[in-house]
C-alpha positions as CSV (number, residue, x, y, z in Angstrom):
1,M,9.7,16.7,2.8
2,K,13.5,16.8,2.2
3,P,14.6,16.1,-1.3
4,G,15.7,12.5,-1.8
5,R,13.9,11.4,1.4
6,R,11.9,8.2,0.9
7,I,9.2,7.1,3.3
8,D,7.4,3.8,4.3
9,V,3.8,3.8,3.1
10,A,1.0,1.5,4.2
11,V,-2.2,1.1,2.1
12,L,-5.1,-0.7,3.8
13,G,-7.4,-1.9,1.1
14,A,-4.6,-2.3,-1.5
15,V,-6.4,-5.1,-3.4
16,G,-9.6,-3.3,-4.1
17,V,-10.4,-1.1,-7.0
18,V,-9.7,2.2,-5.1
19,G,-6.6,0.7,-3.6
20,E,-5.2,-0.2,-7.0
21,I,-5.9,3.4,-8.2
22,V,-4.0,4.8,-5.1
23,L,-1.0,2.5,-5.9
24,D,-1.1,3.4,-9.6
25,M,-1.1,7.1,-8.7
26,L,1.8,6.8,-6.3
27,A,3.8,4.9,-8.9
28,Q,3.0,7.1,-11.8
29,R,3.8,10.3,-9.9
30,G,7.1,8.9,-8.6
31,F,6.1,9.2,-5.0
32,P,9.2,8.6,-2.9
33,V,8.2,5.2,-1.4
34,R,11.0,3.4,0.4
35,R,8.9,0.5,1.5
36,L,5.3,-0.3,0.6
37,Y,3.1,-2.2,3.0
38,P,0.0,-3.3,1.1
39,L,-2.6,-4.5,3.7
40,G,-5.7,-6.6,3.5
41,T,-7.7,-9.2,5.2
42,G,-8.9,-12.8,4.6
43,D,-8.1,-14.3,1.2
44,E,-6.2,-11.1,0.1
45,V,-3.3,-11.8,2.5
46,G,-0.4,-13.3,0.6
47,E,-1.6,-12.1,-2.8
48,A,1.0,-10.4,-4.9
49,I,0.1,-7.0,-6.3
50,A,1.7,-4.7,-8.9
51,F,3.4,-1.5,-7.7
52,G,5.6,0.0,-10.4
53,K,8.3,-2.6,-11.2
54,E,7.7,-4.4,-7.9
55,T,5.3,-7.1,-6.8
56,P,4.9,-6.8,-3.0
57,V,2.7,-9.3,-1.1
58,V,-0.4,-8.2,0.8
59,L,0.1,-8.4,4.5
60,D,-2.5,-9.1,7.2
61,A,-3.8,-5.8,8.4
62,A,-4.8,-7.2,11.8
63,A,-1.1,-8.2,12.5
64,F,0.5,-5.2,11.0
65,D,2.7,-3.0,13.2
66,W,1.5,0.5,12.2
67,R,4.7,2.1,13.7
68,Q,6.5,0.8,10.6
69,A,4.8,3.3,8.3
70,Q,5.2,7.1,8.2
71,L,2.2,7.5,5.9
72,A,-1.0,5.4,5.6
73,F,-3.9,5.4,3.2
74,F,-7.2,3.8,4.2
75,V,-9.2,3.0,1.2
76,A,-12.5,1.2,0.7
77,D,-14.8,0.4,-2.2
78,D,-18.6,0.4,-2.2
79,R,-18.7,-2.9,-0.2
80,A,-17.5,-1.2,3.0
């Protein structure tokens, strides 16, 4: 990746325990996120989550246009 380049990242399962860990690791390591797309389903949609100094809102995974992200993480907890 070119220095200074920032990328758009989608995280499906952002509200779960594993998703929170992924987001924490991205933030702590200074991963070059331009735009974060936290994705979920059901009651999770519309929930604000913490990502560094930002509080993005969880988007509906079923309606998400995956062409918007250059990198995607698909995470699940033991309920999957």
